[in-house]
C-alpha positions as CSV (number, residue, x, y, z in Angstrom):
1,M,27.8,-1.7,-40.0
2,S,28.8,-2.4,-36.2
3,D,29.2,1.2,-35.9
4,F,25.7,2.0,-36.3
5,I,23.6,-0.9,-34.8
6,W,24.3,-0.1,-30.8
7,V,23.4,-3.0,-29.8
8,E,26.6,-3.7,-31.2
9,K,28.7,-0.3,-31.1
10,Y,27.9,-1.2,-27.5
11,R,28.8,-4.1,-26.5
12,P,30.7,-4.8,-23.8
13,K,34.2,-6.2,-24.3
14,T,35.1,-7.4,-20.7
15,I,33.1,-9.2,-18.2
16,E,33.3,-6.7,-15.5
17,E,31.4,-3.9,-18.1
18,C,29.0,-6.4,-18.0
19,I,25.7,-5.9,-16.4
20,L,24.8,-9.1,-14.7
21,P,23.9,-10.5,-11.3
22,E,27.8,-10.6,-9.2
23,N,27.7,-14.6,-8.1
24,I,26.8,-14.7,-12.0
25,K,29.9,-12.7,-12.9
26,K,32.4,-14.3,-10.2
27,T,31.8,-17.4,-12.3
28,F,33.4,-15.9,-15.3
29,R,35.6,-14.4,-13.1
30,D,37.3,-17.1,-11.5
31,F,37.2,-19.1,-15.3
32,L,39.3,-16.1,-16.4
33,N,41.5,-16.5,-13.0
34,T,42.6,-20.2,-14.5
35,G,43.2,-19.2,-17.9
36,E,40.9,-21.2,-19.7
37,I,37.6,-22.3,-19.8
38,P,35.3,-25.4,-19.7
39,N,32.6,-26.1,-22.4
40,M,29.8,-24.0,-21.4
41,L,25.8,-23.8,-21.9
42,L,25.1,-20.5,-20.8
43,A,21.1,-20.5,-20.4
44,G,18.3,-17.7,-19.7
45,P,15.7,-15.5,-21.2
46,P,16.8,-14.0,-24.4
47,G,18.8,-9.9,-24.6
48,V,20.4,-11.0,-21.1
49,G,23.5,-11.0,-22.8
50,K,24.2,-14.8,-22.8
51,T,26.8,-14.2,-26.5
52,T,28.3,-10.8,-25.1
53,V,30.0,-12.9,-22.0
54,A,31.3,-15.6,-24.6
55,K,32.2,-13.2,-26.9
56,A,33.9,-11.3,-23.7
57,L,35.3,-14.7,-22.3
58,C,37.1,-14.7,-25.4
59,N,38.4,-11.3,-25.9
60,E,40.0,-12.0,-22.6
61,L,41.6,-14.5,-22.5
62,G,43.0,-13.8,-26.0
63,A,41.4,-16.5,-27.8
64,D,40.3,-16.8,-31.6
65,F,36.5,-17.2,-31.9
66,Y,34.3,-18.6,-34.8
67,V,30.6,-17.7,-34.0
68,I,27.9,-20.7,-35.5
69,N,24.2,-18.6,-35.3
70,G,21.9,-22.7,-34.4
71,S,19.5,-20.5,-36.0
72,D,20.6,-19.8,-39.2
73,E,23.3,-22.3,-40.1
74,G,23.7,-24.7,-37.5
75,R,20.1,-25.9,-38.2
76,F,22.2,-27.2,-40.8
77,L,24.4,-30.3,-40.4
78,D,26.9,-30.1,-43.5
79,T,27.3,-27.1,-42.9
80,V,28.2,-27.5,-38.8
81,R,30.2,-30.1,-39.8
82,N,32.5,-28.6,-42.1
83,N,32.5,-25.2,-41.0
84,A,33.3,-26.0,-37.4
85,K,35.6,-29.2,-37.9
86,N,37.9,-26.5,-40.1
87,F,38.3,-24.0,-37.3
88,A,38.2,-26.5,-34.3
89,S,40.4,-29.2,-36.3
90,T,43.4,-25.8,-36.7
91,V,45.9,-24.5,-33.9
92,S,45.6,-20.5,-33.9
93,L,49.9,-18.7,-34.5
94,S,48.7,-16.1,-33.9
95,S,46.8,-16.6,-30.2
96,E,48.5,-17.2,-27.0
97,A,44.8,-19.1,-25.5
98,K,44.7,-22.6,-24.2
99,H,41.8,-23.1,-26.9
100,K,40.4,-21.5,-29.2
101,V,36.6,-21.2,-28.6
102,I,33.3,-21.8,-31.3
103,I,30.1,-20.2,-29.8
104,I,26.6,-21.9,-30.9
105,D,24.4,-19.0,-30.5
106,E,21.1,-20.1,-30.3
107,A,21.8,-23.7,-29.9
108,D,18.2,-24.9,-28.7
109,N,17.3,-24.1,-32.2
110,T,19.4,-26.8,-33.9
111,G,18.3,-30.1,-34.4
112,N,18.9,-33.4,-32.9
113,D,21.2,-33.8,-35.3
114,V,23.5,-30.9,-35.1
115,Q,23.4,-31.6,-31.2
116,L,24.9,-35.1,-31.5
117,L,27.5,-33.9,-34.1
118,L,28.8,-30.7,-31.6
119,R,28.6,-33.7,-28.8
120,A,31.3,-36.1,-31.1
121,F,33.6,-33.1,-32.0
122,I,34.2,-31.8,-28.0
123,E,35.3,-35.1,-27.2
124,E,37.6,-34.9,-30.5
125,F,38.8,-31.4,-30.3
126,A,39.2,-31.8,-26.6
127,N,42.7,-30.9,-26.3
128,N,42.6,-27.9,-29.5
129,C,38.8,-26.7,-28.9
130,R,36.5,-25.1,-26.9
131,F,32.7,-25.1,-27.0
132,I,30.4,-22.4,-25.3
133,F,26.5,-23.3,-26.0
134,T,23.9,-20.4,-26.0
135,C,20.3,-21.4,-25.2
136,N,16.7,-19.8,-24.4
137,Y,15.6,-23.3,-23.0
138,K,18.1,-25.7,-21.6
139,N,15.7,-28.5,-21.8
140,K,16.1,-28.2,-25.9
141,I,19.8,-29.1,-25.5
142,L,20.2,-32.8,-26.1
143,E,21.5,-34.7,-22.3
144,P,24.5,-36.3,-23.8
145,L,25.5,-32.3,-25.1
146,H,24.2,-31.0,-21.6
147,S,26.3,-33.6,-19.8
148,R,29.3,-32.0,-21.2
149,C,29.3,-28.2,-20.5
150,A,29.3,-26.5,-17.1
151,V,26.0,-24.7,-16.8
152,V,25.7,-21.0,-16.1
153,E,21.7,-19.8,-15.4
154,F,21.2,-16.3,-16.5
155,G,18.9,-15.6,-13.6
156,I,18.1,-12.6,-11.2
157,K,16.6,-12.7,-8.3
158,G,14.7,-11.2,-6.0
159,K,16.3,-7.9,-4.8
160,E,19.3,-8.3,-7.6
161,K,16.3,-7.2,-10.2
162,A,16.4,-3.3,-8.7
163,Q,19.9,-3.7,-9.0
164,I,20.6,-5.2,-12.3
165,A,18.0,-2.5,-13.9
166,S,19.5,0.7,-12.0
167,Q,22.7,-0.8,-13.6
168,F,21.6,-0.6,-16.8
169,F,19.1,2.7,-16.6
170,K,23.1,3.8,-15.6
171,R,24.5,2.4,-19.2
172,L,21.4,3.5,-20.7
173,N,21.0,7.0,-20.3
174,D,25.1,7.1,-20.9
175,I,24.6,5.8,-24.1
176,L,22.0,8.3,-25.0
177,E,24.1,10.8,-23.7
178,L,26.7,9.9,-26.4
179,E,24.8,9.7,-29.0
180,K,23.4,13.5,-27.9
181,V,19.8,11.9,-27.4
182,E,17.8,14.3,-25.8
183,T,15.7,11.6,-23.0
184,D,12.9,11.8,-20.6
185,K,14.6,10.3,-18.0
186,K,11.3,8.1,-16.9
187,V,10.5,7.0,-19.7
188,L,13.5,5.1,-20.0
189,I,12.8,3.4,-16.6
190,E,9.2,2.3,-18.6
191,L,11.2,1.0,-21.2
192,I,13.7,-0.4,-19.0
193,N,10.4,-1.9,-17.0
194,K,8.3,-3.4,-20.6
195,H,11.1,-5.2,-21.3
196,F,13.1,-6.1,-18.5
197,P,15.5,-8.3,-18.5
198,D,15.7,-8.0,-22.4
199,W,18.9,-5.2,-21.9
200,R,19.1,-6.1,-26.1
201,R,15.6,-5.0,-27.2
202,V,15.3,-1.8,-24.7
203,L,18.7,-0.7,-26.5
204,N,17.3,-1.8,-29.8
205,E,13.6,0.6,-29.0
206,C,15.7,3.2,-28.1
207,Q,17.8,3.5,-31.4
208,R,14.5,3.5,-33.5
209,Y,12.7,6.0,-30.8
210,S,16.0,8.0,-31.5
211,V,15.1,9.0,-34.6
212,S,13.9,12.5,-34.0
213,G,16.2,13.2,-31.7
214,K,14.5,13.0,-28.6
215,I,12.8,10.4,-26.5
216,D,10.3,12.0,-24.7
217,S,6.9,11.5,-23.0
218,G,5.2,11.6,-27.1
219,I,6.4,7.7,-27.4
220,L,4.4,6.5,-24.1
221,A,1.8,5.7,-26.3
222,S,3.3,3.1,-28.3
223,F,4.6,1.0,-25.0
224,T,1.6,1.2,-22.9
225,D,0.8,-1.9,-20.7
226,I,-0.9,-4.4,-22.7
227,N,-4.8,-4.6,-22.2
228,V,-6.8,-7.7,-21.7
229,N,-9.6,-7.0,-20.7
230,D,-10.9,-7.3,-24.4
231,V,-9.9,-10.4,-25.3
232,I,-11.3,-12.2,-22.5
233,K,-14.7,-11.1,-22.6
234,N,-14.3,-12.1,-26.4
235,L,-13.1,-15.4,-25.5
236,K,-15.6,-16.2,-22.9
237,T,-18.0,-15.3,-25.8
238,K,-15.7,-17.0,-28.4
239,N,-15.6,-13.9,-30.5
240,F,-12.9,-15.4,-32.5
241,P,-12.8,-12.4,-35.3
242,E,-12.1,-9.9,-32.0
243,V,-9.5,-11.9,-30.5
244,R,-7.9,-12.6,-33.6
245,K,-8.1,-8.5,-33.6
246,W,-6.3,-8.6,-30.6
247,V,-3.5,-10.4,-31.2
248,N,-3.2,-8.0,-34.4
249,S,-2.8,-4.4,-32.6
250,N,-0.4,-6.6,-29.9
251,L,2.4,-7.4,-32.7
252,D,4.6,-5.5,-31.5
253,N,4.4,-6.8,-27.7
254,D,6.0,-10.3,-26.6
255,S,4.1,-13.0,-27.4
256,T,5.3,-14.6,-23.9
257,V,4.5,-11.6,-22.3
258,L,1.3,-11.2,-23.9
259,L,-0.2,-15.3,-22.7
260,R,1.0,-14.0,-19.3
261,R,-0.4,-11.1,-18.8
262,V,-3.6,-13.2,-20.4
263,Y,-3.1,-16.2,-18.0
264,D,-3.1,-14.2,-14.7
265,A,-6.4,-12.5,-15.9
266,L,-7.8,-16.1,-16.6
267,Y,-7.8,-17.0,-13.1
268,E,-10.3,-14.6,-12.0
269,V,-12.7,-16.2,-14.2
270,L,-12.0,-19.3,-15.9
271,D,-13.6,-22.6,-13.7
272,G,-12.0,-24.2,-11.3
273,P,-10.4,-27.6,-13.2
274,S,-10.5,-24.7,-16.6
275,I,-7.4,-23.2,-14.8
276,A,-5.4,-26.1,-14.7
277,A,-6.1,-26.5,-18.5
278,A,-5.1,-22.7,-19.2
279,V,-1.8,-23.2,-17.3
280,L,-0.9,-26.6,-19.5
281,I,-2.0,-24.9,-23.1
282,V,-0.3,-21.6,-21.8
283,S,2.8,-23.2,-21.4
284,K,3.0,-25.4,-24.3
285,Y,2.6,-22.0,-26.6
286,Q,5.0,-20.4,-24.1
287,Y,7.2,-23.2,-25.2
288,Q,6.7,-23.1,-28.6
289,A,7.3,-19.5,-29.3
290,A,11.0,-19.6,-28.9
291,F,11.2,-21.4,-32.8
292,V,7.9,-21.2,-34.3
293,A,7.9,-19.0,-37.7
294,D,5.3,-16.9,-37.2
295,Q,4.8,-15.2,-33.6
296,E,0.7,-14.5,-34.6
297,I,-0.4,-17.7,-35.7
298,N,0.9,-19.2,-32.6
299,L,-0.8,-17.0,-30.7
300,L,-4.0,-17.1,-32.0
301,A,-3.8,-20.7,-32.0
302,A,-3.2,-20.3,-27.9
303,L,-5.8,-18.0,-27.3
304,T,-8.7,-20.3,-29.6
305,E,-7.3,-23.7,-27.9
306,I,-8.5,-21.5,-24.8
307,M,-11.5,-20.7,-26.2
308,V,-12.6,-23.9,-26.9
309,E,-11.1,-26.2,-24.1
310,C,-11.7,-23.8,-21.1
311,S,-15.0,-23.5,-19.3
312,F,-15.7,-19.8,-17.9
313,K,-17.7,-18.5,-15.1
C-alpha cells in the first residue's frame, strides 16, 4: 500500500531531504549532532511535514519508534496507557540509539485525560524513551505537557515562502517524472499556490489528477479561485438556502480557507461594530474546524451566525 500512496512512497527519510526553512532544519540538525533528542512538540498547519520530520529524526538516530494517532486510538485512555506503556517500558535490543521514541500524531485531538497520562509517562520513562508530539494548534496542549517539551513551530515567513514553494515545485516535478505523468508546469504552480503550505494535500491532489496520465489545464476548473461574492450577497439578504448551496458547492476546499476569504470580503460590507463580531465568529469556527466531525455543518454554522449577528451596510 505504501508503494501506491505517493505521500508514503516519497516521504523523506532524512532531515536534509525535508523541505523546511533553514532555521527550522538547523534546529533538527543540532539535535542530531548531539546523538539524542529532547521531548518535543512540533506545531504547525496540516501537511507541512511535522510527522515526516518526527520519523526522519528516528530514522537518522536509528531509534525504535511507535506512532499513536491522536485522532484514532489516541482518543482512548486505556489504549494509550497499554500500548505506550508496553513500548516505553521495554529496552530495545536492536537499536543503538540512546532512547526509544513514541510519536503522538495529532496530539491536539487527544483528551485532557490522555495528555495528563502522557505527561506522567514522560517522567516515568525518561531514562528509556522520548516523546514527540505533533499538533496543528499548540494551545490545545495542556500546559503541564507543553512545558515538558521543546517546542518547534513550523512557520514559513516572508521571503521563505517563495523559496520553500520553489523547492517543493522541483520535488513535485521530479516525482511526476518518475511516475511518468505528463505535466503542465503552470498547473503545478496553481496547485501549490492554492494549497500552500499543505504539501501533503498537493501531492494527494496530483496523484488523484494523474490517473489519466497527465496533469494539464483541463483540471483548472476544479480548483479555481473561490468566489465569495454570491455568498456575501446572500448573507446580506439572509437567504439561507442559497448560503447552504454555496457551502455545498465549495466542500472540496479547506473550510478554514473559505472562512478567511469570507472574512476578507466582509470588511467592505459590514458596519463598523459588526467587523469585530465577524472576527470573533470566524476565529471560533476556524478553531473548531480542526476537530469537528462535519466540516459542512461547521462552515454553515459560521455563516449563519454571521448572517444573524452582523449588520451589513
